[in-house]
N, C-alpha and C positions, 0 to 999 in steps of 0.2 A: 504493500500500500504506500502511496506517495506521502511525503511530508508537506507541511504548509509551505516551506521554502520552495520545494519543487513545483507545487501548484502555482505559486506566485510567479515563478519564472515562466512557466508554461502560459499562464494567462496574460502576463505582460507581453510576451512575444506575439500572442494572437492579436491583442489590441493595438500594439505598435504596428503590426503588419497591415492592420485595417486603416491606419492613418490617424489614430487618436493622438492628440497632442498632450493629453492628460492620462495616458495609459498607466503610468506609474501609480498615480493617486487612485484612479478608478479600480485598478486591479486590487490594490490593497484593501480599499473599502469593501468591495464585493467579496473578497476572500474572507476577511474578518467577519463579515455578516453571515456568510454561508457556514463558517466553522463555529460561529458564536463564541469567538475569543476576542480578547483585547489586543491592542498593539503590543503591550508589554508582554503578554503571554506568547505572542508570535516571536518577538525577539529573544525571549528566554528559551522557548522550546520548539521553535520553528524548524530546526534541523533534526529533531528527535521524535516529535509527535507523529503518529501515523493517522492518516485521515481515512475514515470509512468510505466505502463505495457510494453510500447514499449522499454523503456530504460532497464528495467529488462530483457526483451528478448534479447536485444543487448548484455548486459553483459554476459548472459548465453551462447550466441553464441560464444563470445570471449573465455569463459572458455572451451567450447567444442573444439575449435581450439587449445587452449594451451594443453589440454589433449592429442590431436593428435600430440603433439610435435612441432607445428608451433611456431617459435620464436616470442617473444612478439613484436619485432620491425616490423615484417611483419604483425602482427595483427593490430597494431596501425598505421602502415605505416610511422612511424617516428623514427629517432634515432639522438641523439645529438653527435656531434663530434667537438672537438676544440671550444666548446662553441656555436656552430651553429647547428640549427636543420635541418636535411636533410630528404627528403622523400626517403623511401626504399621500395623495392618490390622484389620478387624472381628472377628478372633479374639481380640483383646486390648483391654483398656481403654486409652484415651488417657491417658498420664501427666499428672497435675495438679500444679500448683505446691504445693498443700497437702501432697502426699505427700513433698515435700522436707523437711518438718518431721520426718517419721519417719526418713528417711535421716540427716539431720544429728544427730538424737538418738542413732542407732546409732553413728555415727562418734565422737561424743563419749564414749560408753561404751567403745568399743574402745580409745581412747587411754588410758584409765585401767586397763585390764585388766593383771594381772601376767603373763598368758600371752604368751610371745614369738611364738607362732604360733596366734593365736586361730582358733576354728572358729565360723562363723555359719551361719544358715539363713534362707532367704527362703521363707515358706510362701504359695503362691499367687502365683508370680512373674510371671505374665502376660508382658509384653514383656521382662522381665528388667531393667527400669530400676532397681529397688531393689538387687538382687544385684550388678549390674554397676557401679552407682555406688559401692556399698560397697567393692568390690574396686578400683575405679579410684582412689579417694581414700585407701584404706588399703593400703599396699604389701605387707603380710604376711598379711592375713586370707584364710582359705579359706572359700568359701561353697557351701553346698548349696542349690540352687534347685529347688523342686518345684512342679508345677502339674498339675491334674487333666485339663487339655485338651492333647491331643497337638499340635493346631494352634498353641496358644499357645507350647508348648515349641519348636516349629520356629522361630517368630519370635524367641524368646529366644536360641536357639542362633545364629541368623543375626546377631542384634545383638552377641552375644559375639564372633563372628568378625570383625565389622566394627570393633568397638572394638579388638580385638587387632591388626588390620591397620593401623589408624590410629595406634595407640600400642603398638608391639611391646615396648617396654621395660617395660610394666606387667604382662606375663605373665598376662593375664586368663584365657586358656584353660587355663593350668596351675592356676589357683586357684578357678575356678568350675565346679561340676559340676551338670548338669541331670538331674532325675529326674521321671518321670511317676507321679503318685499323688494320693490324696485326703488332704490334710493330712499327717500323719506316717506314713501307711500304707506308704509305700515305704522308710522308714528301717529299716535292719537292726537287730536287737535289740542287737548289740554296740556300737551308737552311743548307747545309753541313758547318760545322764550325760556326754555328750561335748561338748555345745555351750556356748560362752561367751555366745552372743547369738542370739536368735531374733527375726526381724522378720516381720510379716505385715500386709498390707493386704487383709483378707478382705472378702467381700461383706457389706454391712451396711445396705443400703437396704431399708426395709420396703415391703410391697406398697402401702400407702397413699402413701408417698413416691414410689414408682415411678410411680404414676398422675400425679403432679404434675411429673415431670421434663420437661425440654425435649424436644420431639419428635425432635430429632436424636439425642439419647442413646437414647431408646426405640426408634427405628427402626434404629439402626446398631450401638450398642455391645452387647456380649454380656450378656444379662440375668443369666446364671449367675455372672458376675463382679461383679455389682452387688447382687443379691438373694440372701441366704443360703438354704440348703435347709431351714432351720428357723427358729424364732424367733431374732432377733438375739442376745438375751441368752443363750439356750441355746447358740447357735453359739460365742460368745466363751467361754462356760464350757467347752465341749468343747476349744477351742484351748488354754485355760489349763491344763486337766487334762493333756492330752497333752504340752504343752510342758514341764511339770514333770518328766516322765519322761526327756526328752532333754537337759535343761539340766544343766550342772555345778552343784555347790554354788556359790552366789553368782553364778550365771549370770542373764542378764536376758532377759525377754520384753517386746517393744515392739509394740504394735498400733496401726494407724490406726483411727479411730472416726468415726461420724457426728457432726455438729456439736452435737447435743443428747443424746448418749449418754454423756457423760463420767462423770457420777456413777454411772450404772448399771454401766459397765464397771469403774470403780474398785471397786465393791462385789463384782463378779464376781472380780476379782483377789484381793481380800482374803479372800473366801470360799474360794477355791481354795488359799490358803496362802502367797501372795506377800507379801513385805515391802517396805518403802520404796516403796510404790505412789505414783506421781505422774502428773500430767496436764500436757500442754503444749497451748498454743493455736497455731494457724497465723498467718500474717501478717495475715489478715483478722480475727483475734480470736476465731475459733471453736475450741471444743474439738476437738483433732485427734489426739492421741496419748496413750495410757495405757501406762505401763510399770511393771514390778515385778521384784523380785529373788527368786530361789529361795533360801530359807533353808538 
């Protein structure tokens, strides 16, 4: 029976010959997941441990899926975001490090709010990574998380239950509520003017940009979560108008944006009536977040 090191070399060669630029990382992640061992166990016992035929077959199945361009996160069913592990599947976008810029900006605003029990919303919550990270790192915020996809909401609820089970002292399930709806359509009228903070990572990829995306994204990630149902500028304007209805005076709207949409979205916010409009870059230096305050 082969050892983990032998399997790694075999898998690495297969992915490298297929043209993957991240064959080293992908092979290691898939191998460790198939064997259910840690990186430390691999380095300590990788030349000695014998791998059963069942686990060899599982690893080879993972490699076949990766060769078919399935993202590693969908193969393993897991993705880390903000230091928290989330379950992911093709009903939700895979969380990206760039989106942590949005969450960190939201956490910064929450720290400065005068409200002792702030109320926030995550519009288009997907896997729940934004809403749950917000609640995980702020112990008092309550979050309404909404998504148009019932399947995405099932994933988000499952993630909330997992985070609660792993960290019961955070009281996640007591503070995060999930709702099915299109943007603010599921919000009751009596919540108008109730929110201190609204976050959204909406679909913003244009059809032209969609055609240029990596094949793994186009084949497996939900297009409705990437491409807006209308022109991107019009869609952000709709979000801004509706957010103004539900924000408190001096409440904040923060949205994730495409790398080259910053100036356009700032104009959208200004036109809608927001004040103190700002833009943030992600760690790679791309425009990533636009925010504004309801006057």
